[in-house]
C-alpha positions in Angstrom: -0.1 -0.2 0.1 3.0 2.4 0.9 4.7 1.9 -2.3 1.0 3.0 -4.1 1.2 6.6 -2.6 4.9 7.0 -2.9 6.2 10.0 -4.9 7.9 10.1 -8.1 11.3 11.6 -7.6 12.3 14.5 -10.5 15.3 15.1 -12.1 16.2 18.6 -13.7 17.6 17.7 -17.4 20.1 19.7 -19.8 21.4 19.0 -22.9 24.4 20.6 -24.6 25.0 20.0 -28.0 27.8 21.4 -30.4 30.6 23.3 -30.7 31.9 25.7 -27.1 31.5 29.1 -28.4 30.3 29.2 -31.6 26.9 29.9 -30.7 26.8 33.8 -32.2 24.0 35.5 -33.7 22.9 32.9 -35.8 24.8 30.0 -35.3 24.5 26.7 -33.4 26.5 25.4 -30.6 27.2 26.4 -26.7 27.9 29.6 -25.4 27.4 30.8 -21.4 25.0 34.1 -22.4 22.7 31.2 -24.8 22.9 28.7 -21.7 22.9 30.4 -18.3 19.2 31.1 -18.0 18.3 27.3 -19.0 20.7 26.3 -16.3 19.0 28.3 -13.5 15.9 27.2 -14.3 17.1 23.5 -13.9 18.9 24.3 -10.2 15.8 26.1 -9.2 13.5 23.4 -9.9 12.7 22.9 -5.7 11.3 19.5 -5.7 14.0 17.6 -8.1 16.6 15.4 -6.7 19.9 16.5 -9.0 20.3 17.9 -12.4 21.3 15.9 -14.7 23.4 17.4 -17.9 23.6 15.8 -21.1 26.7 16.9 -23.0 28.0 16.2 -26.9 30.6 18.8 -27.4 33.9 18.2 -29.0 35.3 21.7 -27.4 35.3 24.6 -28.5 36.5 28.5 -26.4 38.0 27.8 -23.2 36.8 30.6 -22.0 32.8 30.0 -22.4 34.1 25.8 -21.2 35.3 27.5 -18.0 32.3 30.0 -17.7 30.0 27.0 -17.8 31.4 24.7 -15.6 31.9 27.8 -13.1 28.5 28.6 -13.1 27.1 25.0 -12.9 28.9 24.7 -9.9 27.6 27.3 -8.2 24.0 26.7 -8.8 24.9 23.8 -7.6 26.0 24.6 -4.7 23.5 27.6 -4.0 20.6 25.0 -4.7 22.1 21.9 -3.0 21.6 19.6 -6.1 23.4 17.1 -7.1 24.9 16.9 -10.7 25.1 13.6 -13.3 26.7 14.1 -16.3 26.6 11.6 -18.7 28.6 12.0 -22.1 27.0 11.1 -25.6 29.6 11.0 -28.9 31.9 13.4 -27.3 32.8 15.4 -24.4 36.6 16.2 -25.4 38.5 19.3 -24.7 35.9 22.3 -23.7 33.3 19.6 -23.5 34.9 17.7 -20.7 36.1 20.1 -19.1 32.3 21.0 -18.1 31.6 17.8 -17.6 33.7 17.9 -14.8 31.3 19.8 -13.3 29.5 17.0 -12.6 29.5 15.0 -9.5 29.5 12.0 -11.0 30.0 11.2 -15.0 29.0 8.2 -16.8 29.5 8.0 -20.9 28.9 5.5 -23.7 31.5 2.5 -23.8 32.2 4.0 -27.0 32.4 7.6 -26.5 34.7 9.6 -27.0 36.2 11.3 -23.6 39.7 13.5 -22.3 41.4 15.7 -25.3 43.2 17.5 -21.6 45.1 20.1 -23.8 45.0 23.5 -26.0 45.3 24.0 -29.6 45.6 26.5 -32.1 45.2 26.1 -35.5 46.0 28.3 -38.7 47.0 28.1 -41.9 50.1 30.2 -44.1 50.0 31.7 -46.9 52.9 33.7 -47.8 53.9 31.3 -50.5 50.7 31.1 -52.1 50.3 35.4 -52.3 54.1 35.2 -53.9 52.8 33.1 -56.3 49.8 35.1 -57.4 51.5 38.8 -57.2 50.1 39.8 -53.8 51.4 42.3 -51.8 51.0 42.1 -47.9 50.4 45.7 -46.1 50.0 46.0 -42.5 50.3 49.0 -40.5 50.3 48.6 -36.8 50.4 50.5 -33.4 51.7 47.9 -31.3 55.0 46.0 -32.3 52.5 42.5 -31.7 49.8 43.5 -33.3 49.9 41.3 -36.1 51.1 38.4 -34.5 50.7 35.0 -35.8 49.0 36.9 -39.8 48.6 33.8 -41.8 49.8 36.3 -44.5 53.1 36.8 -43.1 56.0 34.4 -42.1 55.7 33.0 -38.7 58.3 34.7 -36.3 59.9 32.9 -32.9 59.3 35.1 -30.8 55.8 34.9 -31.7 55.6 31.3 -31.5 57.5 31.5 -27.8 54.6 33.8 -26.7 51.9 31.4 -27.6 53.1 28.4 -26.2 53.6 30.4 -23.0 49.8 31.2 -23.0 48.9 27.6 -24.0 50.6 26.0 -20.7 48.8 28.7 -18.6 45.3 27.4 -20.3 46.4 23.8 -20.1 47.5 24.7 -16.2 43.9 26.1 -15.5 42.3 22.6 -17.5 44.7 20.4 -15.8 43.6 22.4 -11.9 40.1 21.4 -12.8 40.0 18.0 -13.7 42.2 17.0 -10.5 39.8 19.1 -8.3 37.0 17.6 -9.9 38.4 14.1 -10.4 40.4 14.1 -7.4 41.5 11.0 -6.2 39.8 8.4 -8.8 42.3 9.7 -11.5 44.9 6.8 -12.4 48.0 8.6 -13.1 49.7 4.9 -13.1 49.5 4.0 -17.0 48.9 6.5 -19.0 49.7 10.9 -19.0 46.3 11.7 -18.6 46.8 15.5 -19.4 48.5 15.4 -22.8 45.4 15.9 -24.9 45.1 12.1 -25.9 41.7 11.1 -25.7 40.1 7.2 -25.1 37.2 5.2 -25.7 34.0 5.5 -22.9 35.8 2.2 -21.1 39.1 3.3 -21.0 38.2 6.4 -19.8 36.4 4.5 -16.7 39.4 2.8 -16.3 41.4 6.1 -15.8 38.6 7.3 -13.6 37.8 10.1 -15.8 34.3 9.3 -15.5 32.5 6.9 -12.6 31.1 4.3 -15.1 29.7 3.2 -18.5 25.9 4.0 -19.2 23.2 6.2 -20.4 20.8 8.7 -19.0 17.6 7.0 -19.0 18.9 3.7 -17.3 21.0 5.4 -14.7 18.7 8.0 -13.8 16.0 5.2 -13.5 18.4 3.1 -11.2 19.4 5.8 -9.2 15.9 7.4 -8.6 13.4 4.7 -9.2 11.8 3.1 -12.8 9.0 6.1 -12.6 10.9 9.1 -12.2 10.1 12.0 -14.0 12.7 13.7 -15.9 11.4 17.4 -16.4 13.8 19.0 -19.7 14.9 22.0 -19.8 16.3 23.7 -22.6 16.1 27.1 -24.7 13.2 27.4 -27.3 13.9 28.8 -30.6 11.6 32.1 -31.6 9.9 32.3 -35.0 12.0 35.4 -35.8 15.0 33.9 -34.9 14.5 31.1 -37.2 13.3 33.5 -40.0 16.6 35.8 -39.6 18.5 32.7 -39.1 17.6 30.6 -42.6 17.6 33.6 -44.5 21.3 35.2 -43.5 24.6 35.2 -45.9 24.8 31.6 -47.5 28.5 32.2 -46.9 28.9 32.7 -43.3 26.9 29.3 -42.9 29.7 27.7 -45.0 32.5 29.1 -43.4 30.6 28.3 -39.4 29.6 24.7 -40.8 33.5 24.1 -41.8 34.6 25.4 -38.2 32.9 23.3 -36.7 33.2 20.0 -38.9 37.3 20.6 -38.3 36.5 20.5 -34.6 34.4 17.2 -34.6 36.4 15.7 -37.4 39.2 15.6 -35.1 37.4 12.9 -32.9 36.1 11.2 -36.1 32.9 12.5 -36.3 
């Protein structure tokens, strides 16, 4: 008789999908400004026993990743809510940094997890513009303003300056992972912070995630078969859809190519 009247437990659920920091006016992706309200609403659901976050991201902006990570942790503390993260296809680089906001992290056995590192990529066009007879003219106030200009020869001092910044960002990333995962990390076998990435099964062995499993099965296991999963997501208004469909086709193509290059690092 008691079980008949037992209240169903509620879990708030947020889904973060896409490249981080690529969520400008008409782009798809994840950034703090677009996710702040949704995250706050999910954590404000008083009856919720926990907040589940599903993430599918190959990374992107380190700043946006940190902002989202810190906001999730702040909301968890403020509302005294447990955070359970589920990785889908990919939780790599900034995607994994956000995943570290979870008190527990789960993934599919075939998910791609890790890539704890910092990358900068560009192209060099110096030989091309020489070949087609184009002269590059750059005038700056500040001798380092044209650092790593793709149409100029690389300078060793510019590369060293970039590497210094990358090392600082890498240290921040490592600190987040170590604070989040703590003694769960297995550093005896593999260099975890080399930028390498692994399958979900291997990530479990390394302590980067807690276990293998999907959101539905884990949440039912924790909160009962009749758990109510309340989804929080940002609706796309009619005007936004209309403007997006009519935006510059060349801009859309560039955005798609940029996103594809990031996803393809992990075989997607």
